[in-house]
N, C-alpha and C positions, 0 to 999 in steps of 0.2 A: 860844863857851862855851854849854853846854847850860843851858837855863832850867828853871823848875819844871815838874813833872808835874801836869797837870790831868785829873782823872777826871770823866767825864760818866756819870751813872747812867742817865739816860733823857732823851728829848727829844721835844717835839711840833712842832719847827720843821722846815721843809723842808730847811734847812741851818743850820749854826752859824757861818756866815761872819761875821756881825756880832759874835758873842761872841769869835770868834778875833781879829777886828780890834781889839777893845777890850783884848785881852790881848797883842797882838803885840809890844809894846815889851819884854816879858819873855822873848821867844823860847821859849815853852813847848812842851811835848810833850803832846798830847791822847790820852787813852785812853777809848774808848767801851765801856761795859759791854754784854755780849751780851743781858742782860735786867735787869729791876729786882729780881731775886731776890738775897738776901743773899750767896750764894756768888759770883755774877757781879759784884756791886758790889765785894766785897772783892778779887776778882781784879785789878781795875784801880785800886782806891782805897787798898789797905792801906798802901802806901808813897808815896802821892801827896801833893803839897804842898797841893792844894786840890780841892774837889769842886763840880761844878755839878749841881744836882738840880732836877727838876720835880715829879713825883708819887711817885717811889720813896720807900720808908720808910727813913729813917736812924735805926735803933733804937739803944738803948743798947749792945746786943751788938756791933753793927757799929762804932759810934764808939769803943768801948773797944779795938778791934783796930787802929785807925789809928795808925801810928807817926810820921808826919811832918806830918799835916794841920794847916794853920794857918787855913784859911778854907773856909767853905761858902757858896756862893751859891745862893739859891733862886730859880728862875725863877717868880716868882709873888708874891702879896701875903699868902698865909697860910703859916704855918710849922708847922702841926699834924702834918706828916709827919716832923719832925725832933725828936729828943730834946734839947731845949734845955738842960735841967739838966746832962746828960752832956757836951754840947758846951762848956758853961761850965766844968765840972769839968776838962776836958782843955785848956782855954785856946784853944779853936777859935772864931774869930770867925764869926758867922753874919750874913749880910746878905740882904735881900729887896728887893722893889720895890713899896712900898705904894701908889704913885700911877700905875702904868703904864696901868691900864684903867678908871680911875674914871669917865671919860666914857662908855665903852662899857657898863659895867654899869648905870650910872644910866639910860642910854638904854634898855637892855634891860628894866629894871624897869618903866619907864614904858610901853614897848611892850606888855609882858605885861599890865600893869594895864588899859590902854586896850582891848586885845583882849578881856580878860575882861569888862570892864564893858559894852562894845558887842557882845559875843558874836560877834566877827568870825569866829573859826574855825568855830563852829557854823553861822553864816549861810552861809559859803563851802561847807561840807560839804553843806548842804541844797540850795543852788543847783546845785552841781556834780552832785548826784544827780537833778536835774530838778525839785526842789521850790522854787517861788517863793512862799514862805509867810511873811509877816510874823508872823502869830499864833504860829508855832512858836518864835519867839525872844523874845517879850515875856514879862515886863516888862523894860524897860531904863530905868534912872534917869538923870536929868540929872546931869552931873558937878559943875556949879557948886553950891556950898553943902554938898557932901559932905565927910566927914572922912577924911583919910589919916593913919594912924598908922605911924610909922617905929620899928621895933624896932632901936635902935642909931642913933647920930648921928655916925658917923665921916665920912671923906672922901666916900664914895659917897652915903649918904643926904643929905649936905649939898648934893649936886648934884641929887638927886631932888627936894628940897623946892621950889626955884624952878620946876622944870618942872611939878610938880603945881599949884603956886600959879597958874601961867599959865593953867590950865584952871579956875580959880576954886575950887579945893579949899582947905579949911582943913587945915593940916598941924600935927600934934602929934607928939612923939617921946619915947620912953623911952630914956634912956642915963644911968645914974648916974655915969658917969665923964666925961661931956662938961661943959665949963665953961659957966657961965651966959651968958657973953658970946657964945658960939657960937650959942646959941638966939636970943638977942636980935638978933644981926646978920642972922640968916636969917628973922626974923619967924616963928619956930616956937615953939610952946608946949611947955615941958618938963613932962612929967607922969610919974606913977609907973606901974608896970607894969599894975596893975589898971585904972587910969583909961584907959590907952591901949587896953586890951582892950574896955572898956565903951563907949568913945566912938567908936571907929573904924568907919567903913563899910568901909574897906579897910585891911589891914595889910601892909606891905612889910618883909621881914626882912633886916636888914643887920648882925646881931651876929656877933662872932667865935665860933668853936667852941672852947669851954672846958668843963671838967667842970661848971661852974655853969650853962652855957647849953645844954648838950646836952638835947634834948627839952623845952625850955622852953615851946614851944607844944604842950601835951599836952591830955588830956581835961579836966583842971581848968581850963586856960586857955580852951579853946574854950567851955566852959560859961559863962564870964564875958563872952563877946563878944555883940555884937548878933546877932540871928538873921539869917542870910543874909550874914554878913561874907565878904568876898573876901580871899584870902590869896595873896601873891606872895613867892616866895623866890628870890633870886639870890645868897645868901651861902653857906651850907653846909647840905647835906641833913639831917644829924642834929640840927639845931636844931628840927626838927619831928618829933614822934612820928607816923609815917605811919599806924600802926594807928588811933590816935586821930583823925587827919585823915580817914581813910576812913569811920570811924564817924560823924564830924560831918557829912561830905558826905551820907552815907546818911540821916541824920536831918534834913538841911537846916539844921542849926545853922550850918554853913558853906555859903555859896551857891556857891562855886567856888574853885578854886586854880590858880595858874599857877606852875610850878616849873621853874627852870633847873638846879637841883641836887636830888639825891635821896640817901637814905641809902646805897644801894648803886648804884654806877655802874660799868658801864652798868646801866640799869634792867632788872631781870629781866623776861622776857617774860610771866610770869604775875603781875606786879604788879597788885594791885587798883586802882591808880591809872589803869591803861590802860583805854580803852574808855568813859570817862565824857565826856559832852558838856560838862560844866562844869569839866573839868580840861584845862589847856594844858600841854604838856610840851616843853621844848627841851633838847637834849643838852649842857648845860653849855657853852654858846656865848656867854654874856653878856659874857665878857672879851674876845671876839675882835674885832679889826680888823687889817688889815695893818699899820697904823701902830702899834697897841698892841704887837704882837709884836716889831716892830723896836725900839721903845723898851725893852721888857722885856729883850731879849737884851743890848743895849748897856749899860744901867744896871747890870744884875746882874753882868756880866763885868767892867765897869769898876771896880766896888767890890772884887771879888776881886783885881784887879790892884793896887788901892790897898793892900789889906791885905798882900799879898805883898811890896809895895815899902816897907812900914813906914809907910804913910800911913793916915789915918783914912778909914773908909768913910763915904759919904754917907748910906747907909740901913742902919745897923747895927741889930741886934736883940739883946736880952739876955734871959736866962731870968728 
């Protein structure tokens, strides 16, 4: 007997073997979209029973045209590419994998921060070009006793905190939704947004992208920071106003930035962020490890299988 139809809008995986294995008990048929454009998505998903999506946009218009869809599985931990209110309106269950890469992203955030503080990319660039010059990279501050401010205190920053504390940093965090016991258990001080800006030597961004958080690190915010503050972002690019960031870098109000995410990805070749010795850029690789992607495929597809079987998802999300 034929099983459900699973539409795949887009994929970053070498293969979908692990996802297929997690759904195998349902004897499904898979359809892969030719592109992540709306027409190509609808060509495979309009009468599908479920959708597996990575970065493709599942807009209200697309969701309203689905006739049989019961489940959407997002290969990732953010769901800003899915119109959640419309999915809820149509009774489509949405699941994601909020914990698949928390170790990798927290490691990447610390690697970027340490590289920025110790000016490792700049030092490497100078030596590779034949310049063995310590004066070219000074000053560099001792890590112990400095303050790291975490913008957000979810799963990832709660792993960043002990890693920073191991280097002797004082960790503070702003997250109005995190419970007091989480801060206490991590030995992290809960502060308001302005205090986090004013007290931090370094700010690591870990907030979700919502209308209220878009551009929250803007000109007004940078004006409240310590002069020379260092900024790390491994969350979502639009959380930072990049025009304001570049202006703050030019004025030296911000001493440097390390970004794994930017507002427009891939980063435009004419971006004013490029070519700065005090800016480190990585191509949205913070989430990646072989093990993380294996976990992501399996957990996401397994939850879709549960929903299609009338069971409860392990990682559901609601609008």
